[in-house]
C-alpha positions in Angstrom: -43.5 148.7 -107.9 -40.4 149.9 -106.0 -37.2 150.3 -107.9 -33.9 149.1 -106.5 -32.8 152.7 -106.1 -35.9 153.5 -104.1 -35.3 150.5 -101.8 -31.7 151.5 -101.3 -32.8 155.1 -100.4 -35.0 153.9 -97.6 -33.8 153.3 -94.0 -33.5 149.6 -93.1 -36.6 149.7 -90.9 -38.7 151.0 -93.9 -37.5 148.3 -96.4 -39.0 144.9 -96.8 -38.2 142.6 -93.8 -36.2 140.2 -95.9 -34.0 142.9 -97.6 -33.5 144.9 -94.4 -32.7 141.9 -92.2 -30.4 140.4 -94.7 -28.6 143.6 -95.4 -28.2 144.4 -91.7 -27.0 140.9 -90.9 -24.4 141.0 -93.8 -23.2 144.4 -92.7 -22.9 143.2 -89.1 -20.8 140.1 -90.1 -18.6 142.3 -92.3 -17.9 144.7 -89.5 -17.1 141.9 -87.0 -14.7 140.4 -89.6 -13.1 143.8 -90.1 -12.7 144.2 -86.4 -11.0 140.8 -86.0 -8.6 141.7 -88.8 -7.8 145.0 -87.2 -7.1 143.2 -83.9 -4.5 141.1 -85.6 -2.8 144.2 -86.9 -2.8 145.8 -83.5 -1.3 142.7 -82.0 1.6 142.8 -84.4 2.3 146.5 -83.8 2.3 146.1 -80.0 4.1 142.8 -80.0 7.1 144.3 -81.9 7.8 146.7 -79.0 9.0 143.8 -76.8 9.7 141.0 -79.2 13.3 142.1 -79.5 13.9 142.6 -75.8 15.1 139.1 -75.0 17.3 138.9 -78.2 19.2 142.2 -78.1 22.5 140.5 -77.5 22.0 138.4 -80.7 21.0 141.4 -82.7 24.1 143.3 -81.3 26.4 140.5 -82.4 24.7 140.2 -85.9 25.0 144.0 -86.6 28.4 144.5 -84.8 26.8 147.2 -82.7 28.2 148.7 -79.5 26.6 148.4 -76.1 25.5 152.0 -76.3 23.9 151.6 -79.8 21.9 148.4 -79.4 19.2 149.9 -77.0 18.2 152.1 -79.9 16.6 149.1 -81.6 13.8 149.5 -79.0 14.2 153.2 -78.3 13.7 154.3 -81.9 10.5 152.3 -82.2 9.1 153.7 -79.0 9.9 157.4 -79.8 8.3 157.1 -83.3 5.3 155.2 -82.0 4.6 157.7 -79.2 4.5 160.5 -81.9 2.2 158.5 -84.2 -0.4 157.5 -81.6 -2.0 160.9 -80.9 -1.7 161.8 -84.6 -3.8 158.8 -85.6 -7.1 160.3 -84.5 -6.7 163.2 -87.0 -5.5 161.0 -89.8 -8.4 158.5 -89.2 -10.9 161.3 -89.6 -9.2 162.7 -92.7 -8.4 159.5 -94.5 -11.0 157.2 -93.1 -10.3 154.0 -91.1 -10.0 151.9 -94.2 -7.3 153.9 -95.9 -5.3 154.6 -92.7 -5.3 151.0 -91.4 -4.6 149.4 -94.7 -1.7 151.8 -95.5 -0.4 151.4 -92.0 -0.5 147.6 -92.2 1.3 147.6 -95.6 3.9 150.1 -94.4 4.5 148.2 -91.2 5.1 145.0 -93.2 7.5 146.6 -95.6 9.4 148.2 -92.7 9.6 144.8 -91.0 11.2 143.2 -94.1 13.8 146.0 -94.1 14.5 145.5 -90.4 15.2 141.8 -91.1 17.4 142.7 -94.0 19.4 145.3 -92.1 23.2 144.8 -92.1 24.2 147.8 -89.9 22.9 149.3 -86.7 22.1 152.6 -88.4 19.8 151.0 -91.0 18.2 149.0 -88.3 17.5 152.1 -86.2 16.1 153.9 -89.2 13.7 151.1 -90.2 12.7 150.4 -86.6 11.7 154.1 -86.3 9.6 153.8 -89.5 8.1 150.6 -88.3 7.1 152.2 -85.0 5.7 155.3 -86.5 3.5 153.4 -89.0 2.5 150.7 -86.5 1.5 153.4 -84.0 -1.3 154.4 -86.3 -3.0 151.0 -86.0 -3.3 150.7 -82.2 -5.7 153.6 -81.3 -7.6 153.0 -84.5 -8.7 149.6 -83.2 -9.8 151.1 -79.8 -11.8 153.7 -81.5 -13.4 151.3 -84.0 -14.4 149.0 -81.2 -16.6 151.7 -79.7 -18.0 152.7 -83.1 -18.8 149.2 -84.4 -20.3 147.8 -81.2 -23.0 149.9 -79.7 -24.3 150.2 -76.2 -24.0 147.1 -74.0 -21.9 145.3 -76.5 -19.0 147.6 -75.7 -18.6 145.8 -72.4 -18.1 142.6 -74.3 -15.5 143.9 -76.7 -13.5 145.8 -74.2 -11.9 142.6 -72.7 -10.8 141.6 -76.3 -9.1 144.9 -77.0 -7.6 145.1 -73.5 -6.3 141.6 -73.8 -4.5 142.3 -77.0 -3.1 145.6 -75.8 -1.6 144.0 -72.6 -0.9 140.4 -73.8 1.2 141.4 -76.8 4.0 143.2 -74.8 3.8 140.5 -72.1 4.4 137.5 -74.4 6.8 139.5 -76.6 9.9 138.3 -74.8 8.6 134.7 -74.9 7.9 134.7 -78.7 11.1 136.6 -79.4 13.1 134.0 -77.3 11.7 131.1 -79.2 12.0 132.6 -82.6 15.7 133.6 -82.0 16.5 130.2 -80.6 14.8 128.1 -83.3 15.7 130.3 -86.3 17.6 133.6 -86.0 17.0 137.2 -84.9 16.1 138.2 -88.5 12.9 136.2 -88.1 11.8 138.5 -85.3 10.8 140.8 -88.2 10.2 138.3 -91.1 7.4 136.6 -89.1 5.3 139.8 -89.8 5.4 139.3 -93.6 2.5 136.8 -94.1 0.2 138.2 -91.4 1.0 141.8 -92.6 0.0 141.0 -96.2 -3.2 139.2 -95.0 -4.2 142.1 -92.7 -3.5 144.7 -95.4 -5.7 142.9 -98.0 -8.5 142.1 -95.7 -8.5 145.6 -94.1 -8.9 147.2 -97.5 -11.6 144.7 -98.5 -13.7 144.7 -95.3 -13.5 148.1 -93.5 -16.3 150.3 -94.6 -17.9 151.8 -91.4 -16.8 155.4 -91.9 -16.1 157.9 -94.6 -12.9 160.1 -95.1 -13.0 163.8 -94.7 -10.3 164.9 -97.1 -11.0 168.6 -96.4 -9.1 168.1 -93.1 -5.9 167.5 -95.1 -6.0 171.0 -96.5 -6.2 172.4 -92.9 -3.4 170.1 -91.6 -1.5 171.9 -88.8 2.1 171.3 -89.7 3.3 173.5 -86.8 1.3 171.4 -84.4 2.8 168.2 -85.8 6.3 169.6 -85.6 5.9 170.8 -82.0 4.3 167.5 -81.0 7.1 165.5 -82.5 9.7 167.6 -80.8 7.8 167.5 -77.5 7.0 163.7 -77.4 10.2 162.6 -79.1 12.6 164.5 -76.9 10.6 163.5 -73.8 10.8 159.8 -74.7 14.5 160.1 -75.4 15.2 161.8 -72.1 13.2 159.2 -70.2 14.9 156.3 -72.0 18.5 157.6 -71.7 18.3 159.6 -68.5 18.9 156.6 -66.1 21.9 155.4 -68.1 23.7 158.8 -68.4 22.9 160.3 -65.0 20.1 162.6 -66.2 21.3 166.2 -66.2 24.9 165.2 -65.8 24.8 164.7 -69.6 24.8 167.9 -71.8 22.8 166.2 -74.6 20.1 165.3 -72.1 20.0 168.9 -70.7 19.6 170.3 -74.2 16.9 167.8 -75.1 15.1 168.5 -71.8 15.0 172.2 -72.8 13.8 171.3 -76.3 11.0 169.2 -74.7 9.9 172.1 -72.4 9.9 174.8 -75.1 8.1 172.6 -77.7 5.6 171.5 -75.0 4.6 175.1 -74.4 4.3 175.8 -78.1 2.4 172.5 -78.7 -0.2 173.2 -76.0 -0.6 176.8 -77.1 -1.1 175.6 -80.7 -3.7 172.9 -79.9 -5.7 175.2 -77.7 -5.8 178.1 -80.3 -5.7 176.5 -83.8 -8.9 176.3 -85.7 -8.3 172.7 -86.6 -5.8 171.3 -84.0 -3.9 168.2 -84.7 -4.9 166.8 -81.3 -8.2 167.8 -79.6 -7.7 168.0 -75.9 -11.3 168.7 -75.1 -11.9 165.0 -74.3 -10.2 165.7 -71.0 -13.1 167.9 -70.0 -15.0 164.6 -69.6 -14.4 163.6 -66.0 -14.5 159.9 -66.7 -12.1 160.1 -69.7 -9.7 162.2 -67.6 -9.8 159.7 -64.7 -9.7 156.7 -67.0 -6.6 158.1 -68.8 -4.9 158.7 -65.4 -5.5 155.1 -64.5 -4.3 154.1 -68.0 -1.1 156.0 -67.3 -0.5 153.9 -64.1 -1.4 150.7 -65.9 1.4 151.5 -68.3 3.8 151.4 -65.4 2.5 148.1 -64.3 2.5 146.7 -67.8 5.8 147.8 -69.1 7.6 148.2 -65.8 7.0 144.6 -64.7 7.6 143.3 -68.2 11.0 144.9 -67.8 11.9 144.0 -64.3 11.3 140.2 -64.5 13.6 139.7 -67.5 16.3 141.9 -66.0 16.3 139.8 -62.8 16.3 136.5 -64.7 19.1 137.6 -67.0 21.4 139.4 -64.5 20.8 137.4 -61.3 19.7 133.9 -62.6 21.8 134.0 -65.8 18.8 132.9 -68.0 19.1 133.0 -71.8 16.4 134.4 -74.1 14.5 131.1 -74.3 14.5 130.5 -70.6 13.3 134.0 -69.9 10.5 133.6 -72.4 9.4 130.3 -70.8 9.2 131.9 -67.4 7.4 135.1 -68.5 4.7 133.1 -70.3 2.8 132.6 -67.1 1.4 136.2 -67.0 0.2 135.8 -70.6 -1.7 132.6 -69.8 -3.3 134.3 -66.7 -4.4 137.3 -68.8 -5.9 135.1 -71.5 -7.9 133.0 -69.0 -9.0 136.1 -67.1 -10.3 138.1 -70.1 -13.7 136.4 -70.4 -14.2 136.6 -66.7 -13.4 140.3 -66.7 -15.9 140.8 -69.5 -18.7 139.1 -67.5 -17.8 141.0 -64.3 -17.9 144.3 -66.3 -21.5 143.6 -67.2 -22.7 142.7 -63.7 -20.8 144.9 -61.3 -19.9 148.5 -60.8 -16.6 149.0 -62.8 -15.1 150.9 -59.9 -15.1 147.8 -57.7 -13.5 145.7 -60.5 -10.8 148.3 -61.0 -10.0 148.4 -57.3 -9.9 144.6 -57.2 -7.5 144.6 -60.2 -5.1 147.1 -58.5 -5.2 145.0 -55.3 -4.2 141.9 -57.3 -1.4 144.0 -58.7 -0.3 145.0 -55.2 -0.5 141.5 -53.8 1.7 140.2 -56.6 4.4 142.9 -56.2 4.2 142.5 -52.4 5.1 138.8 -52.8 8.1 139.9 -54.8 9.4 142.0 -52.0 10.9 138.8 -50.4 12.9 138.0 -53.6 16.2 136.3 -53.3 18.9 135.3 -55.8 17.6 131.7 -55.7 14.1 132.5 -56.9 13.1 130.4 -59.9 10.1 129.6 -62.0 7.9 128.4 -59.1 8.7 131.3 -56.8 7.8 133.7 -59.6 4.7 131.7 -60.6 2.1 133.3 -58.3 3.3 136.9 -58.5 3.0 136.6 -62.3 -0.4 135.1 -62.1 -1.6 137.9 -59.8 -0.1 140.4 -62.3 -1.9 138.9 -65.2 -5.2 138.8 -63.5 -4.8 142.3 -62.1 -4.0 143.7 -65.6 -7.1 142.3 -67.1 -9.4 143.3 -64.2 -8.0 146.8 -64.4 -7.8 147.5 -68.1 -11.4 146.5 -68.9 -13.1 149.1 -66.6 -10.5 151.7 -67.3 -11.1 151.4 -71.1 -14.9 151.3 -70.7 -14.8 154.3 -68.3 -12.5 156.4 -70.6 -14.0 155.6 -74.0 -17.4 154.1 -73.4 -19.0 157.3 -72.2 -17.9 159.5 -75.2 -20.0 160.3 -78.2 -18.9 158.5 -81.5 -17.6 161.7 -83.1 -15.1 162.2 -80.3 -13.9 158.5 -80.0 -11.2 158.6 -82.7 -9.3 161.5 -81.2 -9.8 160.4 -77.6 -8.6 156.9 -78.4 -5.2 158.3 -79.5 -4.9 160.3 -76.3 -6.0 157.3 -74.2 -3.3 155.0 -75.7 -0.7 157.8 -75.4 -1.2 158.0 -71.7 -0.5 154.2 -71.3 2.7 154.5 -73.3 3.8 157.6 -71.5 3.1 155.8 -68.2 5.3 153.0 -69.3 8.1 155.3 -70.4 8.1 157.4 -67.2 7.6 154.3 -65.1 10.6 152.6 -66.7 12.8 155.7 -66.2 11.7 156.0 -62.6 12.3 152.3 -62.0 15.8 152.4 -63.6 16.7 155.5 -61.6 15.5 154.0 -58.3 17.2 150.7 -59.1 20.5 152.4 -59.6 20.2 154.5 -56.5 19.2 151.6 -54.3 22.0 149.5 -55.8 24.6 152.2 -54.8 23.1 152.4 -51.3 23.1 148.6 -50.8 26.6 148.3 -52.2 27.9 150.8 -49.8 26.3 149.1 -46.8 27.4 145.6 -47.9 31.0 146.8 -48.4 30.9 148.1 -44.8 29.7 144.7 -43.7 32.1 142.7 -45.8 35.3 144.0 -44.3 38.4 142.4 -42.8 36.8 142.7 -39.4 33.9 140.4 -40.5 34.4 136.8 -39.4 31.9 135.4 -42.0 33.5 137.4 -44.8 37.0 136.1 -43.9 35.7 132.5 -43.8 34.0 132.9 -47.2 37.2 134.5 -48.6 39.3 131.6 -47.3 36.9 129.0 -48.7 37.0 130.7 -52.1 40.8 131.0 -52.0 41.1 127.2 -51.4 38.6 126.5 -54.1 40.5 128.4 -56.8 44.0 127.5 -55.5 47.1 128.4 -57.4 49.2 131.6 -57.2 46.4 133.9 -58.0 43.8 132.1 -55.9 43.4 135.1 -53.5 42.8 137.6 -56.4 40.2 135.3 -58.0 38.5 134.8 -54.6 38.3 138.6 -54.1 36.9 139.0 -57.6 34.3 136.3 -56.9 33.3 137.9 -53.6 32.9 141.3 -55.3 30.5 139.7 -57.8 28.6 138.0 -55.0 28.2 141.4 -53.2 27.0 143.1 -56.4 24.5 140.4 -57.1 23.1 140.6 -53.5 22.9 144.4 -53.7 21.0 144.1 -57.0 18.5 141.6 -55.5 18.0 143.8 -52.5 17.3 146.7 -54.9 14.7 144.6 -56.7 13.0 144.1 -53.3 12.9 147.8 -52.7 11.4 148.5 -56.1 8.6 146.0 -55.6 7.9 147.7 -52.2 7.5 151.0 -54.0 5.2 149.5 -56.6 3.1 147.8 -53.9 2.5 151.1 -52.1 1.6 152.7 -55.4 -0.9 150.1 -56.4 -2.6 150.1 -53.0 -2.9 153.9 -53.2 -4.4 153.7 -56.6 -6.9 151.1 -55.5 -8.0 153.6 -52.8 -8.2 156.3 -55.4 -10.6 154.2 -57.4 -13.5 155.6 -55.4 -13.1 159.1 -57.1 -14.4 157.6 -60.3 -18.0 158.2 -61.2 -20.0 155.2 -62.3 -20.0 155.4 -66.1 -23.3 156.0 -67.9 -23.6 154.4 -71.3 -23.2 156.9 -74.2 -25.5 156.8 -77.2 -22.8 155.3 -79.4 -23.5 154.5 -82.9 -22.7 151.3 -84.8 -20.9 152.8 -87.6 -21.3 155.4 -90.2 -19.1 158.4 -90.9 -18.5 161.1 -88.4 
């Protein structure tokens, strides 16, 4: 007669059919439940990047912050998150997915409470940085777990789910933030994380069991590598965020931080290439598909965060929309992505992923090409189809990119590679936003100069408009008010023309990337496992 210990020692295939099938089925359900919980945690972490974007003016008023200080509500989160993302792979191997994710979810929840209770801009910036750093550990952990829990062909089914969350959360962030601020107050942008955060923490600690920690890695932790990585990525993110606002190298602080970035980058790369136990393992880039997939992920970051930025700026500065109206208009892309996700999953199983990727970038290009004709009168319906094409393009692109980059790696390399893969998307967004802001400012100056030449005393139409405005305002200062109004009209027109130029640049970029899709090799499935420690 077999003892319980002997049964437990046998592999599933060698046990009795009833015990083996039941055990395997129960484990499978537990892993799926754990994955669902982790997806909720990742959604919270990514959502909080953009949830404040449509409500910064309300936060500014509530904290009595200056115009220069309030952007740090987002910047501090982004800088801290970009440092945490590549670190998550090492911590996941050292602490195990269960410990890392549960602690991250708990810390994120506590930081969210403190953000909502903040009474000064300094305390808000501090807690937002802590929130971003802790939340950054959850995102790549979910990507890695998806490719460990779900083996072989199932990876193509789960990739649309992970991709949808990663792209949907920042897209609907302004919408959710606008509604929350309008219906309650800006404090609830952070308090809404409390209940989900507690639930995710408890369930993550209870359900996650598909790997084992390796505490020996903590004794070999490379503090020099961490310090140089923090200086490198932190200063890079700061320069990219603040560069367009302060004229890049016209500002002494930016010049200093650019030098810090360059020096720390050299030390960081030397360290990770020579250390016995590097904090980030760059060998994943030796895999051609991972390298190409990460490059495309970088560009997807531009499309994801760049367009999520451009639409609200246009709606606020040109159309004069408030946070709620911006949220209502931006919701279209989220709906398109949600509806496209299952289609993208089916296409990924039936067709060459390179063709799906190319199609996705062409959808992106068509949407931005439509936006090149933008005027100051464009409203919800003019923005409808460009947003639909953006949402569909995002989902069609991210599924093959994710499968290509992570789906061909062995399970023992997934955790580290997932951090690098997510880092490329965030860096793409940061560099893309900096480039977009710089180009927007430059084109604005160019169009202003040209419009000022056209709107002169020699212009018949300009004089007619000025006379009409003077009569409209009337009074002794009617002419002064008319000139001020004309100046505002010229600036608005220059801004709209600048938007058109940016969308042209993005269109060319996406068409070029669609053409570059042919350099990818068709991925061959890796022999991924379905769990276990690595």
